[in-house]
Structure formats: structure tokens, C-alpha cells
C-alpha positions in Angstrom: -126.6 193.9 176.2 -128.3 196.7 178.0 -129.5 199.8 176.2 -128.8 203.2 177.6 -131.5 204.2 180.1 -132.8 200.7 180.7 -132.8 199.2 184.2 -133.7 195.9 185.8 -133.6 194.0 182.5 -134.4 190.4 183.0 -134.6 187.5 180.6 -136.3 184.2 180.8 -136.1 181.4 178.3 -138.5 178.6 178.1 -139.8 175.9 175.7 -143.2 174.3 175.1 -143.7 171.0 173.5 -146.9 170.8 171.4 -148.8 167.9 169.8 -148.7 167.1 166.1 -152.2 168.6 165.5 -151.1 171.9 166.9 -147.9 171.8 164.7 -150.0 171.2 161.6 -152.5 173.9 162.4 -149.7 176.5 163.0 -147.2 175.6 160.4 -148.9 174.1 157.4 -150.4 177.4 156.1 -147.1 179.2 156.3 -145.3 176.4 154.6 -147.8 176.3 151.8 -147.6 180.0 151.3 -143.8 179.8 151.1 -144.3 177.2 148.3 -146.8 179.4 146.5 -144.4 182.3 146.7 -141.6 180.2 145.2 -139.5 180.3 148.3 -139.4 176.5 148.6 -140.6 173.8 146.2 -144.1 172.5 146.9 -142.8 168.9 146.6 -140.3 169.6 149.4 -143.0 171.0 151.7 -145.3 168.0 151.0 -142.4 165.6 151.6 -141.5 167.2 154.9 -145.1 167.3 156.2 -145.5 163.7 155.2 -142.3 162.9 157.2 -143.8 164.6 160.3 -147.1 162.8 159.9 -145.2 159.5 159.6 -143.3 160.3 162.8 -146.6 161.1 164.5 -148.1 157.8 163.4 -145.2 155.9 164.9 -145.3 158.0 168.1 -141.9 159.5 167.4 -143.0 163.1 166.6 -141.6 165.7 168.8 -141.8 169.5 168.3 -140.9 172.3 170.6 -141.3 176.1 170.5 -138.5 178.1 172.1 -139.2 181.5 173.6 -137.2 184.3 175.1 -139.0 186.8 177.3 -137.2 190.1 178.1 -138.6 192.8 180.4 -137.3 195.8 182.3 -137.9 199.5 182.7 -136.8 202.4 180.6 
């Protein structure tokens, strides 16, 4: 969708795979905060993080960040 007055709008999508250590550094704090705020049970966060650590230990961990870049002139 193009907004009125915008020209030359371009989009680019890409993904970046990151190692388990980066995943933990970026996600653990937010997940723990969600548990502290009562959004998700702490046990569920712990279980999920343990599952990711187990996947990492067996060399089966895979995580990817998806991005959409949009640029243009107005």
C-alpha cells in the first residue's frame, strides 16, 4: 500500500540466523519480564528456555530473525 505523497517505495525482506548464545542474550530478559508481569507463567518460560538449551546441546537449535525494510521518499 502506498501512502498519498510517497514515491519510489521499495521493500526488502531478509532473515538472519543467530546462535543460541545470541538468542539467550536477546530473549531471556524479555521472557522473564513477561513472567514477572504475569503475562505468562514462569514455569512455562523456564520449560521453553530449557527446551531451547536442549536443542542447542544436541546441535538441533535453529533460530532466525525476520526483517522488512521499507524506504522511499515523501
